[in-house]
C-alpha positions as CSV (number, residue, x, y, z in Angstrom):
1,X,-32.3,-19.3,2.9
2,X,-30.9,-19.1,6.4
3,X,-27.8,-17.1,7.4
4,X,-25.7,-18.4,10.3
5,X,-23.2,-16.0,11.8
6,X,-20.3,-16.8,14.1
7,X,-18.6,-13.7,15.5
8,X,-16.7,-15.8,18.1
9,X,-13.2,-17.2,17.9
10,X,-14.0,-20.9,17.7
11,X,-16.2,-23.0,15.5
12,X,-19.8,-23.7,16.7
13,X,-22.4,-26.3,15.8
14,X,-26.1,-25.8,15.2
15,X,-28.6,-28.6,14.8
16,X,-31.4,-28.4,12.2
17,X,-34.3,-30.7,13.0
18,X,-37.2,-31.6,10.7
19,X,-40.4,-33.3,11.9
20,X,-42.5,-34.3,9.0
21,X,-46.1,-35.6,9.3
22,X,-48.6,-36.3,6.5
23,X,-52.4,-36.1,6.6
24,X,-52.6,-39.8,7.7
25,X,-50.6,-39.2,10.8
26,X,-47.4,-40.9,9.5
27,X,-44.3,-39.0,10.6
28,X,-40.5,-39.1,10.4
29,X,-37.7,-37.0,11.8
30,X,-34.4,-35.9,10.4
31,X,-31.5,-34.1,12.1
32,X,-28.4,-32.4,10.5
33,X,-25.6,-30.7,12.3
34,X,-24.2,-27.5,10.7
35,X,-20.7,-26.3,11.7
36,X,-20.2,-22.5,11.4
37,X,-16.5,-21.5,11.5
38,X,-15.6,-18.0,12.6
39,X,-14.7,-15.4,10.0
40,X,-11.2,-14.0,10.1
41,X,-10.7,-10.2,10.2
42,X,-8.2,-8.8,7.6
43,X,-6.6,-5.7,9.0
44,X,-3.2,-4.0,8.6
45,X,-1.5,-0.6,9.2
46,X,1.3,1.1,7.3
47,X,3.7,3.7,8.5
48,X,3.1,5.8,5.4
49,X,0.6,5.9,2.5
50,X,2.3,8.4,0.2
51,X,5.9,9.4,-0.6
52,X,8.6,9.7,-3.1
53,X,10.3,6.7,-4.9
54,X,12.0,4.6,-3.7
55,X,9.4,4.4,-0.9
56,X,10.0,1.9,1.9
57,X,6.7,1.0,3.6
58,X,6.4,-0.9,6.9
59,X,3.4,-3.2,7.1
60,X,2.0,-4.0,10.5
61,X,-0.2,-7.1,10.6
62,X,-3.4,-6.7,12.8
63,X,-5.5,-9.6,11.4
64,X,-7.1,-12.1,13.6
65,X,-7.9,-15.8,13.4
66,X,-5.6,-16.3,10.4
67,X,-3.6,-19.3,9.1
68,X,-2.2,-17.7,5.9
69,X,-2.0,-14.3,4.2
70,X,-1.7,-13.1,0.6
71,X,-0.6,-9.5,-0.1
72,X,-1.3,-8.1,-3.5
73,X,0.5,-4.9,-4.5
74,X,-0.7,-4.3,-8.1
75,X,1.5,-6.8,-10.0
76,X,3.4,-8.1,-7.0
77,X,2.3,-10.8,-4.5
78,X,3.8,-11.5,-1.0
79,X,2.9,-14.2,1.4
80,X,4.6,-12.8,4.6
81,X,2.6,-13.7,7.7
82,X,4.1,-11.1,10.2
83,X,5.2,-7.5,10.0
84,X,7.6,-6.6,7.1
85,X,9.0,-3.8,5.0
86,X,8.5,-3.5,1.2
87,X,10.1,-0.9,-1.1
88,X,7.9,0.5,-3.8
89,X,9.3,2.1,-7.0
90,X,7.9,4.6,-9.5
91,X,9.8,4.8,-12.8
92,X,7.2,7.1,-14.4
93,X,7.0,10.9,-14.5
94,X,3.6,10.9,-12.8
95,X,2.4,9.8,-9.4
96,X,1.0,6.3,-9.3
97,X,-1.5,4.7,-7.0
98,X,-0.9,1.1,-5.9
99,X,-3.7,-1.0,-4.3
100,X,-2.5,-2.7,-1.1
101,X,-4.8,-5.7,-0.8
102,X,-4.6,-8.2,2.1
103,X,-6.4,-11.5,1.8
104,X,-6.4,-13.7,5.0
105,X,-7.4,-17.3,5.3
106,X,-8.2,-19.5,8.3
107,X,-7.5,-23.2,8.7
108,X,-11.1,-23.8,7.5
109,X,-10.5,-21.8,4.3
110,X,-12.7,-18.9,5.5
111,X,-11.5,-15.6,4.0
112,X,-11.6,-11.9,4.5
113,X,-10.1,-9.1,2.5
114,X,-9.2,-5.4,3.1
115,X,-7.5,-2.8,0.9
116,X,-5.8,0.5,1.2
117,X,-4.2,2.7,-1.5
118,X,-0.5,3.8,-1.6
119,X,0.6,6.8,-3.7
120,X,4.2,6.8,-4.9
121,X,5.5,10.1,-6.4
122,X,8.1,10.1,-9.1
123,X,11.8,10.7,-8.5
124,X,13.5,14.1,-9.1
125,X,17.0,14.5,-10.4
126,X,18.9,17.7,-9.5
127,X,21.3,18.6,-12.3
128,X,22.8,21.8,-13.8
129,X,25.6,22.9,-16.1
130,X,27.7,26.1,-16.3
131,X,29.2,27.7,-19.3
132,X,32.6,27.8,-17.7
133,X,34.2,25.9,-14.8
134,X,37.5,27.8,-14.5
135,X,38.7,31.3,-15.2
136,X,40.2,34.5,-13.8
137,X,38.6,36.8,-11.3
138,X,36.1,38.3,-11.7
139,X,34.6,35.2,-13.2
140,X,31.0,35.5,-14.5
141,X,29.3,32.1,-14.7
142,X,26.0,31.3,-16.4
143,X,24.1,28.4,-14.7
144,X,21.5,26.4,-16.6
145,X,19.2,24.1,-14.7
146,X,18.9,20.6,-16.2
147,X,16.8,19.2,-13.3
148,X,14.1,16.7,-14.2
149,X,11.4,14.8,-12.5
150,X,7.8,14.2,-12.2
151,X,5.0,16.4,-13.1
152,X,3.2,18.2,-10.4
153,X,3.3,21.7,-9.0
154,X,6.9,22.4,-10.1
155,X,10.2,22.6,-8.3
156,X,11.5,24.8,-5.4
157,X,15.1,25.7,-6.0
158,X,17.6,26.6,-3.3
159,X,21.0,27.4,-4.8
160,X,24.1,27.6,-2.6
161,X,26.9,29.2,-4.6
162,X,29.7,28.1,-2.2
163,X,30.6,31.7,-1.3
164,X,28.1,32.3,1.4
165,X,25.4,33.5,-1.0
166,X,22.1,31.8,-1.7
167,X,19.3,32.1,-4.2
168,X,15.9,30.5,-4.3
169,X,13.3,29.6,-7.0
170,X,15.3,30.6,-10.1
171,X,16.0,27.9,-12.5
172,X,18.4,29.9,-14.7
173,X,20.7,32.7,-13.6
174,X,23.9,34.6,-14.2
175,X,26.3,34.8,-11.2
176,X,29.0,37.5,-11.3
């Protein structure tokens, strides 16, 4: 088996020639031209590979020798040839990894593929309740954190009580 390579930008032709001769001196010749098309190079960049949902990602197309493209984002397919933005969502409580696969094709149906992985973190929802919302001074208020979001290393809290005082990293407190 022979392997012909074409690392150039245009198709090239090679000739295979066979000269056949038997023990009686009879001979024949046969020629066949083989055309080797160049292989495209699938390549892209993104402005970000990890972030919180909803995560807008800008795709920069760096591929060469291409006629068409196919982007596969897990369960979604795009056929955008140039640069574009796509917004990824994560509706789970865990981080998710999404394969970003690019398949490029030339006019001769030659293909190349490349892949990167995108990580999308779950959304967080800041929420709390108080035991009272109105009363006479001095008004003690108990605040209960109802925040939710993805798993991970936990939350960092920064409370601003509206009176110039702040508190950090407590998820339940009494303010007097």
